[in-house]
C-alpha positions as CSV (number, residue, x, y, z in Angstrom):
1,M,-34.4,-31.2,40.2
2,S,-30.9,-31.5,41.1
3,P,-29.0,-35.0,41.0
4,A,-28.6,-35.0,44.8
5,L,-32.4,-35.8,45.3
6,H,-32.4,-38.8,43.2
7,D,-31.1,-42.0,45.5
8,P,-29.4,-44.3,43.1
9,L,-30.7,-47.0,45.8
10,H,-34.0,-46.2,44.6
11,D,-33.6,-45.3,41.7
12,F,-31.8,-48.3,39.9
13,P,-33.0,-51.6,41.4
14,A,-30.1,-54.0,42.3
15,Q,-29.2,-56.1,39.7
16,P,-26.0,-58.9,39.0
17,L,-23.0,-57.6,37.2
18,P,-21.9,-60.0,34.4
19,P,-19.6,-62.6,35.3
20,W,-16.0,-61.0,35.5
21,R,-12.5,-62.2,36.1
22,R,-10.4,-59.2,34.8
23,A,-12.4,-55.2,34.6
24,V,-11.4,-52.3,33.5
25,L,-12.6,-48.9,36.5
26,K,-12.7,-45.9,35.2
27,V,-12.4,-42.6,37.4
28,G,-13.7,-39.4,36.3
29,S,-11.8,-36.1,38.0
30,S,-15.5,-35.2,39.3
31,L,-14.9,-38.2,41.8
32,L,-11.3,-36.5,42.8
33,A,-11.1,-33.3,42.8
34,G,-11.3,-31.4,45.9
35,F,-13.4,-28.4,47.2
36,A,-12.2,-24.8,46.3
37,D,-10.9,-23.7,48.8
38,A,-8.9,-27.2,49.1
39,P,-7.9,-27.7,45.2
40,G,-6.2,-31.0,44.9
41,L,-7.3,-34.4,44.8
42,D,-9.5,-35.9,47.5
43,A,-10.0,-39.0,49.0
44,R,-13.7,-39.3,50.2
45,H,-14.8,-40.9,47.6
46,A,-11.9,-42.9,46.1
47,R,-11.2,-44.6,49.4
48,G,-14.5,-46.6,48.8
49,L,-13.6,-47.5,45.1
50,A,-9.7,-48.8,46.5
51,Q,-12.0,-50.8,48.9
52,F,-13.9,-52.4,46.2
53,V,-10.4,-52.9,44.1
54,Q,-9.0,-54.3,47.1
55,A,-11.9,-57.1,47.6
56,A,-11.9,-58.1,44.0
57,R,-8.5,-58.3,44.1
58,A,-8.6,-60.5,47.2
59,A,-11.0,-62.6,45.3
60,G,-8.4,-64.0,42.5
61,R,-10.2,-61.0,40.2
62,E,-7.9,-58.7,38.0
63,L,-8.4,-54.4,37.8
64,V,-6.8,-51.9,35.9
65,L,-7.6,-48.4,36.7
66,V,-8.3,-45.5,33.9
67,S,-7.5,-42.7,36.3
68,S,-8.2,-38.8,35.7
69,G,-7.2,-36.5,37.9
70,A,-3.7,-35.2,36.9
71,V,-4.6,-31.7,35.5
72,A,-6.6,-30.9,38.8
73,A,-3.2,-32.4,40.9
74,G,-1.6,-30.4,39.0
75,R,-3.3,-27.2,38.6
76,A,-3.3,-27.2,43.0
77,R,0.3,-27.0,42.9
78,L,0.8,-24.1,41.0
79,A,-2.8,-22.5,41.4
80,A,-2.8,-22.0,37.8
81,A,-6.1,-20.1,35.8
82,G,-6.8,-20.9,32.0
83,D,-7.6,-23.9,30.3
84,A,-5.5,-23.2,27.0
85,L,-4.8,-26.4,25.8
86,V,-0.4,-26.3,26.6
87,L,-1.1,-25.1,30.0
88,R,-3.1,-28.4,30.9
89,Q,-0.2,-30.6,29.2
90,A,1.9,-28.7,31.6
91,L,-0.8,-29.2,34.7
92,A,-0.8,-32.9,33.4
93,A,2.9,-33.3,33.5
94,L,3.2,-31.8,37.2
95,G,0.1,-33.6,38.3
96,Q,1.0,-37.2,36.9
97,A,3.1,-38.3,40.0
98,Q,1.0,-36.9,42.4
99,L,-2.1,-38.6,40.8
100,I,0.0,-42.1,41.0
101,G,1.0,-41.9,44.8
102,F,-2.0,-41.0,45.3
103,W,-3.6,-43.9,44.7
104,Q,-0.9,-45.9,46.0
105,G,-1.8,-44.0,49.2
106,L,-5.2,-45.7,48.9
107,L,-4.0,-49.3,48.0
108,D,-1.8,-52.0,49.3
109,A,-1.2,-53.2,46.0
110,P,2.1,-52.4,44.1
111,V,0.8,-49.4,41.4
112,A,1.8,-48.9,38.1
113,Q,2.1,-45.9,36.2
114,V,0.9,-46.5,32.0
115,L,0.2,-43.4,30.1
116,L,-1.1,-44.0,26.5
117,S,-1.8,-42.1,23.9
118,H,-4.5,-43.6,21.1
119,D,-1.2,-43.9,18.6
120,D,-0.4,-47.0,21.0
121,L,-3.9,-48.2,20.2
122,R,-3.8,-48.3,16.5
123,D,-0.1,-48.6,15.8
124,R,0.0,-52.7,15.8
125,R,3.6,-52.8,17.4
126,R,2.8,-50.6,20.2
127,Y,-0.2,-52.4,21.0
128,L,1.0,-55.5,21.4
129,N,3.9,-54.1,23.6
130,A,1.2,-52.0,25.4
131,R,-1.0,-55.8,25.8
132,A,2.1,-57.6,26.8
133,T,3.3,-54.8,29.7
134,L,-0.6,-54.6,31.2
135,R,-0.5,-59.0,30.8
136,E,3.1,-58.9,32.6
137,L,1.9,-56.4,35.5
138,L,-1.2,-58.3,35.7
139,A,0.9,-61.6,36.4
140,M,2.9,-59.6,38.9
141,R,-0.4,-58.5,40.9
142,A,0.6,-54.9,40.5
143,L,-2.3,-52.6,39.5
144,P,-1.8,-50.9,36.6
145,V,-3.2,-47.3,36.7
146,I,-3.4,-45.6,33.0
147,N,-4.3,-42.0,32.1
148,E,-3.7,-40.9,28.8
149,N,0.1,-39.2,27.4
150,D,-2.2,-35.9,27.8
151,T,1.5,-34.0,28.0
152,V,2.7,-35.1,24.0
153,A,-0.7,-36.2,22.8
154,V,-1.5,-32.8,21.1
155,D,-4.9,-34.2,19.5
156,E,-5.8,-37.0,21.9
157,L,-5.9,-34.4,24.7
158,K,-7.8,-32.0,22.6
159,L,-9.9,-34.5,21.5
160,G,-10.1,-37.9,23.9
161,D,-11.5,-38.2,27.0
162,N,-10.9,-41.1,29.8
163,D,-14.1,-42.7,29.4
164,N,-13.2,-43.3,25.5
165,L,-9.4,-44.3,26.7
166,A,-11.2,-46.9,29.3
167,A,-13.1,-48.8,26.7
168,A,-10.0,-48.8,25.0
169,V,-8.3,-50.2,27.3
170,A,-10.9,-53.0,27.9
171,T,-10.4,-54.1,24.6
172,L,-6.5,-54.0,25.0
173,V,-6.3,-56.0,28.2
174,D,-9.6,-58.4,27.2
175,A,-11.3,-57.5,30.3
176,D,-14.6,-59.1,30.6
177,L,-16.2,-55.7,32.1
178,L,-16.1,-52.3,31.6
179,L,-17.0,-50.0,35.4
180,I,-17.6,-46.6,35.2
181,A,-17.8,-44.4,38.0
182,T,-19.6,-41.1,38.1
183,D,-21.6,-38.5,40.2
184,V,-25.1,-39.6,39.3
185,G,-26.8,-42.7,39.9
186,G,-26.5,-44.0,36.1
187,L,-28.2,-43.2,32.6
188,Y,-31.5,-41.2,32.7
189,S,-33.7,-40.7,29.9
190,A,-33.3,-37.0,30.5
191,D,-30.8,-34.6,32.2
192,P,-32.2,-35.7,35.8
193,A,-30.7,-32.0,36.8
194,R,-32.5,-30.2,34.5
195,D,-35.6,-32.6,34.0
196,A,-37.8,-33.7,37.2
197,G,-40.0,-36.4,34.8
198,A,-36.4,-37.9,33.9
199,V,-36.4,-41.5,34.3
200,P,-33.8,-44.4,35.0
201,Q,-32.4,-46.7,32.8
202,P,-31.8,-49.7,34.4
203,R,-30.1,-52.0,31.5
204,I,-29.9,-51.1,28.0
205,A,-29.1,-53.6,25.1
206,R,-27.8,-51.1,22.5
207,V,-26.6,-48.0,22.4
208,T,-28.7,-45.4,20.1
209,P,-28.1,-42.3,18.4
210,A,-31.0,-41.3,20.2
211,R,-29.8,-42.1,23.7
212,L,-26.5,-40.4,22.9
213,D,-28.4,-37.1,21.8
214,A,-30.6,-37.5,25.0
215,A,-27.3,-38.1,27.3
216,G,-26.1,-34.3,26.7
217,S,-23.0,-32.9,27.0
218,A,-19.1,-33.3,28.6
219,G,-19.6,-32.3,32.4
220,S,-17.7,-29.2,34.1
221,I,-14.8,-30.8,35.7
222,G,-13.5,-33.5,33.3
223,T,-13.7,-33.7,29.9
224,G,-16.1,-36.7,29.7
225,G,-20.0,-36.2,30.7
226,M,-22.5,-39.2,30.5
227,R,-22.3,-38.5,26.0
228,S,-18.8,-39.9,26.2
229,K,-20.1,-42.8,28.8
230,L,-22.5,-44.1,26.2
231,E,-20.3,-43.4,23.9
232,A,-17.4,-45.9,25.6
233,A,-20.6,-48.3,26.5
234,A,-21.1,-49.1,22.8
235,K,-17.1,-49.2,22.1
236,A,-16.7,-52.0,24.8
237,A,-20.3,-53.4,23.7
238,A,-18.6,-53.9,19.7
239,G,-15.6,-55.8,21.8
240,G,-18.4,-58.4,23.5
241,I,-17.8,-56.1,26.6
242,A,-20.9,-55.4,29.1
243,T,-20.3,-52.0,30.7
244,A,-21.5,-50.8,34.6
245,L,-22.3,-47.2,35.3
246,F,-22.7,-46.4,38.9
247,C,-22.7,-43.6,41.0
248,G,-18.8,-43.6,42.7
249,R,-20.0,-41.3,45.3
250,D,-22.5,-43.3,47.5
251,A,-21.1,-45.5,49.3
252,R,-23.8,-48.1,49.4
253,V,-23.1,-48.3,45.6
254,V,-19.7,-49.2,45.9
255,D,-19.2,-51.3,48.6
256,A,-22.4,-53.9,46.8
257,L,-20.2,-53.8,43.5
258,A,-17.6,-56.1,45.7
259,R,-20.7,-58.3,45.9
260,D,-21.3,-58.7,42.1
261,T,-24.5,-56.6,42.7
262,L,-24.8,-53.4,40.7
263,H,-27.2,-50.4,41.5
264,G,-26.8,-48.0,38.3
265,T,-27.0,-48.9,34.4
266,R,-25.6,-51.8,33.0
267,V,-25.2,-51.8,29.3
268,D,-24.9,-55.3,27.5
269,A,-22.1,-56.2,25.1
270,A,-22.9,-56.8,21.3
271,T,-24.0,-60.8,20.9
272,D,-22.1,-61.1,17.8
273,A,-18.8,-59.4,19.1
274,L,-16.9,-63.0,19.5
275,P,-18.0,-64.0,16.2
276,A,-16.6,-60.9,14.5
277,R,-13.1,-61.5,16.5
278,K,-12.8,-65.0,15.0
279,Q,-13.4,-64.5,11.7
280,W,-11.2,-61.6,11.7
281,L,-8.4,-64.0,13.2
282,R,-9.4,-67.2,10.8
283,H,-9.7,-64.8,7.6
284,A,-6.8,-62.2,8.0
285,P,-3.8,-62.8,5.7
286,A,-1.4,-64.9,6.9
287,P,1.9,-64.8,5.6
288,G,3.6,-67.8,8.0
289,R,2.6,-70.7,10.0
290,I,4.4,-72.7,13.6
291,V,5.3,-76.0,13.2
292,V,4.3,-77.3,16.4
293,D,4.7,-81.0,18.5
294,A,1.8,-83.4,19.1
295,G,1.6,-82.2,22.7
296,A,1.4,-78.1,22.2
297,A,-1.8,-79.3,19.7
298,A,-3.3,-81.1,22.1
299,A,-2.8,-78.4,24.5
300,L,-4.2,-75.5,21.9
301,R,-7.7,-78.5,21.6
302,T,-8.2,-79.4,24.9
303,R,-7.0,-76.9,27.4
304,G,-7.0,-73.3,25.6
305,A,-3.2,-73.1,26.5
306,S,-1.3,-70.8,24.9
307,L,1.3,-71.8,22.7
308,L,4.9,-71.9,24.5
309,P,8.3,-71.7,22.6
310,G,8.6,-75.4,23.9
311,G,6.0,-76.7,21.6
312,V,6.9,-74.9,18.5
313,R,9.5,-76.9,16.0
314,A,9.8,-74.7,13.3
315,A,8.7,-71.4,11.7
316,E,7.9,-71.4,7.8
317,G,7.5,-68.6,5.9
318,A,8.5,-64.4,6.9
319,F,6.0,-63.2,9.7
320,R,6.4,-60.2,12.4
321,R,5.1,-59.7,15.4
322,G,1.6,-59.1,15.0
323,D,1.2,-60.6,12.1
324,V,-1.7,-63.4,12.0
325,V,-0.2,-67.2,11.3
326,E,-1.2,-70.5,11.6
327,V,-0.4,-73.3,13.8
328,A,-0.6,-76.7,12.3
329,E,1.5,-80.0,13.3
330,A,4.1,-81.4,10.6
331,G,2.4,-82.4,7.7
332,A,-1.4,-81.2,8.7
333,R,-4.0,-79.0,7.9
334,P,-3.6,-75.8,9.9
335,L,-5.7,-76.6,13.4
336,A,-5.5,-72.8,14.9
337,R,-4.7,-69.1,13.9
338,G,-3.5,-66.4,15.8
339,L,-1.6,-63.4,16.4
340,A,2.2,-63.9,16.6
341,Q,4.1,-62.4,19.4
342,Y,7.7,-62.8,17.7
343,G,8.7,-63.0,14.3
344,S,9.5,-65.6,12.2
345,D,13.4,-65.4,12.6
346,E,12.9,-64.9,16.7
347,V,10.3,-68.2,16.7
348,R,13.2,-70.0,15.0
349,R,15.3,-69.3,17.3
350,I,13.1,-70.1,20.4
351,A,11.4,-73.5,19.0
352,G,11.7,-76.4,21.8
353,R,13.4,-73.9,24.5
354,R,11.5,-73.4,27.9
355,S,9.4,-69.8,28.3
356,G,12.3,-69.1,30.7
357,E,15.3,-69.1,28.2
358,I,14.0,-66.6,25.8
359,E,15.2,-63.5,26.9
360,S,18.6,-65.1,27.4
361,V,18.3,-66.3,23.9
362,L,16.8,-63.3,22.2
363,G,18.4,-60.6,24.3
364,F,14.8,-59.7,25.4
365,R,11.6,-60.6,25.9
366,Y,7.7,-59.9,25.0
367,G,5.6,-62.8,27.0
368,E,6.2,-66.2,27.7
369,A,3.9,-67.5,25.0
370,V,4.6,-67.4,21.2
371,I,0.5,-66.7,20.2
372,H,-0.9,-65.8,24.0
373,R,-4.6,-67.7,23.8
374,D,-6.3,-64.5,24.0
375,D,-5.1,-64.2,20.4
376,L,-5.7,-67.8,19.3
377,V,-8.5,-69.5,17.1
378,L,-9.4,-72.9,16.9
379,L,-10.5,-74.2,13.6
380,E,-13.1,-77.2,13.1
381,P,-11.5,-80.2,11.7
382,G,-11.3,-80.0,8.0
383,E,-12.2,-75.9,7.9
384,T,-10.5,-74.0,5.5
385,P,-9.3,-70.6,6.9
């Protein structure tokens, strides 16, 4: 049975989206590629997704877009045939500018191109730099449009896909929700194109190996298929992030998202993900300590604030940007632990300063916080890390 015979609104009853303030939306090549007689990028499905993005932003929410389509755009420019790795890399380079221009033409918000490789997400300093850049773009109310750095990342283009990149980005930006637009209604018990008895799966508590096997292999246009989407959902779930799979070709389904209604498959977040992250921050080796004043300590305890340089009094020990450090008032037990955005020497130089003075003092700026609230965990009174 063809997927076209399946109606997403019938197959997948309405269910609420998980509450979210920040989400990552992944859009694949199958939703952007043009027709055989008009290759390149086509806006017939992207337009509705762009309207959803704008509605969410108007409601005060934040979105990061992970978009495929650079190779398809580049192929249209040269009408190049073949699928060799080096050809795909060249086509990605040719098409990337077109892809960003394509989205900018559909959106009122300023669009920012961000190219990432898996090395950017593995290396601690590069990870923090990417994280700081994306936070700054969101604070500026820009829309980051992310793609894998296909042109130079040989292994990543050969082995990776944007579904799994989207899951990594969702963790990188501390998203509440991962939205994956597909060309089918959601997850079925079997491939609905081949099995007339395929049963819709509106909600999944956990992605199991059996579900991955039933999802099949990659699709024909992009590098990912339903299996890669479930792999991405599993990775997001491990980070405490729910995933929504929905049909990006159905305007009714996309329109319902703006009302926090999902017609598709929801994959729940792991219930123990946040405690696991807290445990890591609590117990990772801490080569140093940041001493804060009473006002900063109160802001951390009662308001869930970031640690700003104005509340810092000293830095003890030697630590680098990205190290886990203790936070304490002078002579007191640690009240928190977190990832330092600046090294110990830099913290000493900006201690007591306003955030706006960081760049003039250091000559650069990673962000306004010494420790961002998303990278900080409070300790219980008397708790020994």
